[in-house]
N, C-alpha and C positions, 0 to 999 in steps of 0.2 A: 146661165146668163147670157146674154143676149150678145151676137159677134156680129161687127159693122165693117163694110171693107170699106173704104178710102180713098178714092183713084181722084185726083185734080190733074189737071191739064198741066201744069209748069209745077209739078211735084211736090204742092203743098198738101196740103191737110192735119198737122200738126195741132191747130185749134180744135178744131172741127174734134181732132182723138181725145182730147184731153178732157173737152164737154162729155163722149161716149163714155169715157172710164169714172168721171164723176157722178154719172149715171149708174153706174159700178158695171158698166160693161165691158167686152173685150174690145179692142178698137188695130185695125190693120190697114198701114200705111201705104198704099203701093207706093214706090219711088219711083223715081225720072219723071222726065218730060213728057209728054203723051200719054200716065198714068191712065188717064181717064178711059181712052182704048182699050185698059187692059182689066175693066173692071169687071166683068160677067165674068174671065176666067179666072180673080183670085176670088171671087164670090164663090164657085164654084168648086175650085180645088182646098178651100178654107168651109168650103159648107159653112157658110156665111147667113144670120137671119135676115140681112138685108143692105143693101150696099149706095154707097154714095158718091156721085161721079160731078165735078165741078168743068166746067169750061164756058167760054163766051158767051158760048147761047145757048147753052143749060143744056141740051139732049146728048150729046155723042157721045159717049159711053154708055149711059141710060137706053137708047136705041140700041145700040151695038149689043150689050147684055141680054135686051128683048131677043133681036135676030137671032142669035148665035145658042143662048140658050132657055128661051123662053120664059122669064121673068118677068111679070106684069112692070110695067114700065110707068112713069112719068116724067116731063125732063117741063124743061124752059120755066122751071118756079124760080123764085125771089124771093120769098118770104120764109120764115120760120113756121106759121101759119100751115101756107101751101102745104109744107113736108110732112107738119103733124097731120093736117086729113090723111096725105095721100097712105101716110102710113096708118091708119085707123081704117083707110080702105082698100088696108091689104097690099099694097105696090110694094116690091121689093126691091126696085133699083130705079132710084131718084136721081133728078137731071138738076143741078143748080148752077145757077152763075155763080161767079165766084163769091165764096160765101165761108172762108174759111172762120168760122166763130165759133167761140165756146161752147154759147147760147145755142146755137143750130145744133151742133153733135148731142147736147145736154137733153134739147127736146125731144127731137125723134129716138133716143135714145128710150126716155122717159116713156114716154108716145106707145111705145112697142112693147115695153113693160108694162105697161098697164091695161093693155090691148091684149095681148098674148102670153104676157109672162113671164118670170126670168128665166 
């Protein structure tokens, strides 16, 4: 089963989590303000398949995850399609502007399962 960490600068991410769960995945929402900066830490601790970071610029959490743990990252994404492409390219730390939508969570989890299996 795909395990996804969701870390939002404003402590959100519940809608993305619903989408991940609708696709059959396990969603771990990092609580609290500034959660995006803990993306890599929680991905490592939970042995997650990939992580999603949300902030205004769409990069802080994913870049930190790469710097600290070496996760392949892509940032400044603003659409579901960009995220699906990133999953297909093997990216593990995905940085988005604020996009707490079920559609995004479901599409990313489904893309991961299709490419790598559950």
